[in-house]
C-alpha positions, 0 to 999 in steps of 0.5 A: 486271379489274373490269368493273362495280360496283353499290351495293345494299341502299340503300347497304349493299352493293357488288357487283363484277363481274370480267372472268372472270364472277365477282361479289364482294359486300361489306357496307359494314360489312366494308369500313369495318372492313377499310379501310387508313386510320385 
């Protein structure tokens, strides 16, 4: 389960923290390119 979401690099990245202690970081351009909407 997601425990925290932080916006970093002046809005260029998001870092997600998970219940098991791992962290996942995404760049805004990657998120935009991989969004399911058109």
